[in-house]
C-alpha positions as CSV (number, residue, x, y, z in Angstrom):
1,M,16.1,22.5,-10.4
2,T,12.6,22.1,-9.1
3,R,11.0,18.4,-10.1
4,L,7.4,18.6,-11.4
5,L,6.4,14.9,-10.9
6,G,5.0,14.5,-7.6
7,M,3.5,17.8,-7.2
8,P,0.0,18.0,-5.8
9,T,-2.6,19.7,-8.5
10,E,-2.7,22.9,-6.8
11,V,0.8,23.6,-6.4
12,L,1.3,22.9,-10.2
13,V,-1.5,25.2,-10.9
14,E,0.2,28.0,-9.1
15,E,3.7,27.0,-11.0
16,M,1.8,27.3,-14.4
17,K,0.5,30.9,-13.3
18,R,4.0,31.9,-12.4
19,L,5.0,31.0,-16.0
20,G,1.9,33.2,-17.1
21,E,-0.2,30.2,-18.2
22,P,-3.6,29.6,-17.7
23,K,-4.1,27.1,-14.7
24,Y,-5.6,24.4,-17.2
25,R,-2.2,24.1,-18.3
26,A,-1.6,22.3,-14.9
27,G,-3.7,19.3,-16.0
28,Q,-2.1,18.7,-19.3
29,V,1.2,18.8,-18.0
30,A,0.3,16.3,-15.3
31,Q,-1.3,14.0,-17.9
32,W,2.1,13.7,-19.8
33,L,4.1,13.5,-16.7
34,Y,2.3,10.5,-15.6
35,L,3.2,8.8,-19.2
36,G,6.9,9.4,-18.7
37,V,7.0,11.9,-21.5
38,P,9.8,14.7,-21.9
39,F,8.8,18.3,-21.9
40,E,9.9,18.5,-25.5
41,E,7.4,15.9,-26.7
42,M,4.2,17.2,-24.8
43,S,2.5,17.7,-28.2
44,N,-0.5,19.8,-27.0
45,L,1.4,22.5,-25.4
46,P,2.6,25.6,-27.0
47,A,6.4,25.4,-28.0
48,A,7.1,28.4,-25.9
49,L,5.3,26.8,-22.8
50,R,7.7,23.7,-23.3
51,Q,10.8,25.8,-23.5
52,K,9.9,27.8,-20.4
53,L,9.3,24.2,-18.7
54,R,12.7,23.1,-19.6
55,E,14.4,26.4,-18.4
56,H,12.6,26.3,-15.0
57,F,12.0,22.6,-14.1
58,S,13.0,19.0,-14.9
59,E,10.3,16.3,-15.3
60,G,11.6,14.4,-12.1
61,Y,12.0,11.0,-14.1
62,A,14.1,8.0,-12.9
63,K,17.2,7.0,-14.8
64,T,17.5,3.2,-15.5
65,L,20.9,2.2,-14.6
66,D,20.2,-1.6,-14.9
67,C,17.6,-4.0,-15.6
68,A,17.8,-7.6,-15.0
69,I,15.2,-10.1,-16.8
70,S,14.2,-13.3,-15.0
71,Q,13.3,-16.4,-17.1
72,D,9.9,-16.0,-15.5
73,G,9.3,-12.5,-16.9
74,T,10.4,-10.8,-13.6
75,K,12.4,-7.4,-14.2
76,K,14.7,-5.9,-11.6
77,Y,15.4,-2.4,-12.0
78,L,18.0,-0.1,-10.4
79,F,17.2,3.3,-11.0
80,A,19.3,6.6,-10.4
81,L,17.9,9.4,-8.8
82,A,18.7,13.4,-9.5
83,D,21.2,13.3,-6.7
84,G,22.9,10.1,-8.1
85,L,21.8,7.8,-5.3
86,T,20.2,4.6,-6.5
87,V,17.1,2.5,-5.8
88,E,15.6,-0.7,-6.6
89,S,12.1,-1.6,-7.9
90,V,10.6,-5.0,-9.4
91,Y,8.3,-5.3,-12.5
92,M,6.4,-8.7,-12.0
93,P,3.7,-9.9,-14.6
94,R,0.9,-12.2,-13.7
95,D,-1.9,-13.9,-15.1
96,Y,-4.1,-11.8,-13.1
97,G,-2.5,-8.5,-13.9
98,T,1.1,-6.6,-13.5
99,S,2.5,-5.7,-10.2
100,V,5.1,-3.2,-9.5
101,C,7.1,-3.3,-6.3
102,I,8.9,-0.1,-5.3
103,S,11.1,1.4,-2.7
104,T,10.4,4.1,-0.3
105,Q,13.9,4.9,1.2
106,V,17.4,4.9,0.0
107,G,18.6,2.0,1.9
108,C,17.1,1.1,5.3
109,A,17.4,1.4,8.9
110,C,15.4,-1.5,10.3
111,G,18.6,-4.0,10.0
112,C,16.7,-7.1,9.0
113,V,19.6,-9.7,8.6
114,F,18.1,-11.6,5.7
115,C,17.7,-8.4,3.8
116,A,20.5,-6.9,1.7
117,S,19.1,-3.4,1.5
118,C,20.1,-2.6,5.1
119,R,23.8,-3.3,4.4
120,D,24.6,0.3,4.1
121,G,22.0,1.8,6.6
122,L,19.6,4.6,5.5
123,E,20.7,7.1,3.3
124,R,17.5,9.3,2.8
125,N,14.0,9.0,2.4
126,L,12.3,9.4,-1.2
127,D,9.6,11.9,-1.9
128,S,6.3,11.1,-3.5
129,G,7.7,12.2,-6.8
130,E,10.6,9.9,-6.7
131,M,8.2,6.6,-5.6
132,L,6.1,7.7,-8.8
133,A,9.1,8.0,-10.9
134,Q,9.8,4.2,-10.3
135,V,6.1,3.2,-11.4
136,I,6.2,5.6,-14.4
137,A,9.5,4.3,-15.6
138,M,8.4,0.7,-15.6
139,N,5.2,1.6,-16.9
140,A,6.9,3.1,-20.0
141,D,9.6,0.6,-20.4
142,N,6.9,-2.4,-20.5
143,R,4.3,-0.4,-22.4
144,E,1.7,-1.2,-20.2
145,K,0.3,0.3,-16.8
146,A,0.7,-1.7,-13.7
147,D,-2.6,-3.0,-12.1
148,H,-1.1,-3.3,-8.5
149,I,1.7,-1.2,-6.7
150,V,3.4,-2.7,-3.5
151,L,5.4,-0.5,-1.1
152,M,7.7,-3.6,-0.5
153,G,11.0,-2.6,-1.8
154,M,14.0,-1.0,-0.1
155,G,13.0,1.1,3.0
156,E,10.3,0.9,5.8
157,P,7.4,2.9,4.2
158,L,6.1,4.0,8.0
159,Q,9.2,5.6,8.7
160,N,8.6,8.0,5.8
161,Y,4.9,8.2,6.4
162,E,4.2,11.9,5.0
163,Q,5.4,11.3,1.6
164,V,4.3,7.8,1.6
165,E,0.9,9.0,2.2
166,M,0.9,11.6,-0.5
167,F,2.6,9.0,-3.0
168,I,-0.8,6.8,-2.3
169,R,-3.0,9.7,-2.9
170,L,-1.4,10.7,-6.1
171,A,-1.2,7.1,-7.1
172,N,-5.0,6.6,-6.4
173,S,-5.9,9.9,-8.0
174,E,-8.1,10.1,-11.4
175,A,-5.3,12.6,-12.5
176,G,-2.5,10.4,-11.4
177,L,-1.9,6.8,-12.0
178,N,-5.6,6.2,-11.1
179,I,-4.7,2.8,-9.2
180,G,-7.7,1.8,-6.7
181,R,-6.9,1.8,-3.2
182,R,-7.4,-2.0,-2.8
183,S,-4.7,-2.3,-5.5
184,I,-2.1,-0.9,-3.4
185,S,-0.3,-2.8,-0.7
186,L,2.1,-1.3,2.1
187,S,4.5,-3.6,3.8
188,T,5.9,-2.9,7.3
189,C,8.1,-4.2,9.8
190,G,5.6,-3.3,12.2
191,I,5.4,0.3,13.4
192,P,2.6,0.6,15.9
193,E,2.3,4.2,15.5
194,G,2.6,4.5,11.9
195,M,0.0,1.6,11.3
196,D,-2.4,3.5,13.5
197,R,-1.7,6.6,11.6
198,L,-2.5,4.9,8.4
199,A,-5.6,3.3,9.4
200,A,-7.0,6.9,10.6
201,S,-6.0,8.2,7.0
202,G,-9.2,6.8,5.3
203,L,-6.8,5.2,2.5
204,G,-7.8,1.6,3.2
205,V,-4.9,0.1,1.5
206,T,-3.7,-3.4,2.0
207,L,-1.6,-3.5,5.1
208,S,1.2,-6.6,5.1
209,V,3.3,-6.9,8.5
210,S,6.5,-8.5,8.0
211,L,6.6,-10.9,11.1
212,H,9.0,-13.6,10.4
213,A,9.0,-15.3,13.8
214,P,6.2,-16.2,16.4
215,T,7.8,-14.9,19.4
216,Q,9.5,-11.7,20.6
217,A,12.8,-13.5,21.1
218,Q,13.0,-15.1,17.7
219,R,12.0,-12.0,16.1
220,E,14.6,-9.6,17.6
221,R,17.3,-12.2,16.3
222,V,16.6,-11.4,12.7
223,M,15.0,-8.0,13.0
224,P,16.7,-5.5,15.2
225,V,13.8,-3.0,14.8
226,A,11.6,-5.4,17.1
227,K,13.9,-4.4,19.9
228,L,11.7,-1.1,19.9
229,Y,8.3,-2.8,19.4
230,D,7.0,-5.7,21.2
231,I,5.4,-8.3,18.9
232,R,2.2,-7.9,21.0
233,E,2.2,-4.2,20.3
234,V,2.4,-4.8,16.7
235,M,-0.5,-7.5,16.7
236,D,-2.4,-5.1,18.5
237,A,-1.8,-2.1,15.9
238,A,-2.7,-4.8,13.2
239,R,-6.2,-5.8,14.9
240,R,-6.8,-1.8,15.3
241,Y,-6.0,-1.5,11.6
242,F,-8.7,-4.2,11.0
243,D,-11.1,-2.9,13.0
244,R,-10.9,0.4,11.6
245,T,-10.7,-0.4,7.8
246,G,-12.1,-3.8,7.5
247,R,-9.3,-4.7,5.6
248,R,-7.9,-8.4,6.2
249,I,-4.3,-8.2,7.4
250,I,-1.3,-10.2,5.5
251,I,1.3,-11.5,7.6
252,E,4.7,-12.2,5.7
253,Y,6.7,-14.9,7.2
254,A,10.2,-15.8,5.5
255,M,11.0,-19.5,6.1
256,I,14.2,-19.8,7.6
257,D,15.8,-23.4,8.1
258,G,15.9,-24.3,11.4
259,F,14.6,-21.1,13.0
260,N,11.1,-20.6,12.4
261,D,9.7,-23.6,10.4
262,S,8.9,-26.5,13.2
263,D,5.5,-27.6,14.2
264,E,6.2,-25.8,17.6
265,D,6.6,-22.5,15.5
266,A,3.5,-23.2,13.7
267,A,1.5,-23.5,17.0
268,Q,2.9,-20.5,18.6
269,L,2.2,-18.5,15.4
270,K,-1.5,-19.7,15.8
271,R,-1.6,-18.4,19.4
272,L,-0.1,-15.2,18.4
273,L,-2.6,-14.5,15.5
274,A,-5.6,-15.7,17.4
275,G,-8.5,-13.3,16.8
276,L,-6.8,-11.6,14.0
277,N,-8.4,-11.6,10.3
278,C,-5.4,-12.5,8.5
279,H,-3.9,-14.6,5.9
280,V,-0.4,-15.7,6.3
281,N,1.8,-15.3,3.3
282,L,4.9,-17.9,3.6
283,I,7.8,-16.6,1.6
284,P,10.5,-19.1,0.3
285,L,13.6,-17.0,1.4
286,N,15.9,-15.8,-1.3
287,D,19.3,-16.8,-0.4
288,T,21.4,-14.1,0.2
289,G,24.1,-16.1,1.9
290,M,23.2,-14.9,5.4
291,L,20.9,-17.7,6.2
292,R,19.6,-20.9,4.9
293,P,16.1,-21.0,3.2
294,T,13.9,-23.6,4.7
295,P,13.7,-26.6,2.1
296,K,10.9,-26.5,-0.2
297,G,9.1,-29.8,1.1
298,R,9.4,-28.3,4.7
299,V,7.7,-25.0,3.5
300,Y,4.7,-26.6,2.0
301,A,4.4,-28.9,5.3
302,F,4.7,-25.9,7.4
303,C,1.8,-24.4,5.2
304,E,-0.4,-27.6,5.6
305,K,0.4,-27.4,9.3
306,L,-0.9,-23.9,9.5
307,E,-4.1,-24.9,8.0
308,Q,-4.8,-27.8,10.0
309,L,-4.4,-25.2,13.0
310,G,-7.1,-23.2,11.4
311,L,-5.1,-20.2,9.7
312,S,-5.4,-18.9,6.2
313,A,-2.0,-19.5,4.6
314,T,-0.5,-20.1,1.2
315,V,3.2,-20.3,-0.2
316,R,4.2,-17.2,-2.1
317,R,5.2,-17.7,-5.5
318,S,9.2,-17.3,-5.6
319,V,10.4,-15.0,-8.4
320,G,13.4,-13.3,-9.7
321,G,15.8,-16.0,-8.0
322,D,18.0,-16.0,-11.0
323,I,18.4,-12.2,-11.3
324,D,19.6,-11.7,-7.5
325,G,15.6,-10.6,-6.8
326,A,15.9,-9.9,-3.2
327,C,15.6,-6.3,-2.0
328,G,18.9,-4.6,-2.1
329,Q,20.9,-7.1,-4.0
330,L,21.3,-5.4,-7.3
331,R,22.2,-2.5,-5.7
332,Q,24.9,-4.1,-3.6
333,R,26.2,-5.5,-6.9
334,H,26.5,-2.0,-8.8
335,K,28.3,-0.5,-5.5
336,G,30.9,-3.1,-5.7
337,G,29.7,-5.3,-2.9
338,G,29.6,-8.2,-5.0
339,S,26.8,-10.8,-5.8
340,C,24.8,-11.2,-2.7
């Protein structure tokens, strides 16, 4: 059955026409869809139209299979899609507003060794409606509208480019979620052609590059996708993104004990990032049982070293550690893979 959520306005207008309805009904239906309301409760629609909608369409909402709640207020959701496949999303309340982190694919093909999302490989891409459904479900469950959206859950967004771009446009639209583009962040393992395409799109969202190592050799050890794209190519694409959009690049750097956390690693990172307008976001690694996190004291010492070298850097607040907060962990548990 055709899902309405995620349909561009012009397509929804045509669907209303096919039902014999005036085109303004499309706007009314869309308003309810972005609130997560079922057809039967769309109160300003005639009963006959509500019945026709139920006969011909589904809303396209996600079903919540599980929600783990952390002591810090973070909520980790496991959603079921229409075909029974599952994805994870995270709700993160902050003093400055609420952020939600969503998935763009079911699974992931990038193979990062510290990420549980990759354990079963890539099953399929999500469409824009399935991405919207994650945000809408979290908004409805928490009875508030998210202020920021982060595409940093399961999957590599730039390997599902068309649907991700459509999602961003719908999320940004006044008729959609009405989230400002500067409040939308996209995280990539570093797909240069996708980064260039995003730069040319005019969207101007925040671009985060998952770097996690200062050299090509180190990066290949923990990120198999790095074998396809040299680290210099990735950095060149990041510079082009800044030049085109004027948006500072966020460098994500997961701290791995004895691997990328020495003073020499800091010096190499400084050389790699020379001339790039960026901020380094140091990530205390969630313990997935595959790699040892850098001890907390060393994480802060590394941050201080980067600042001494002239780089802008902070340590990201770690959330959800008590609820299997890392990408893919909750999904693996439900699939019988045990706790990560």
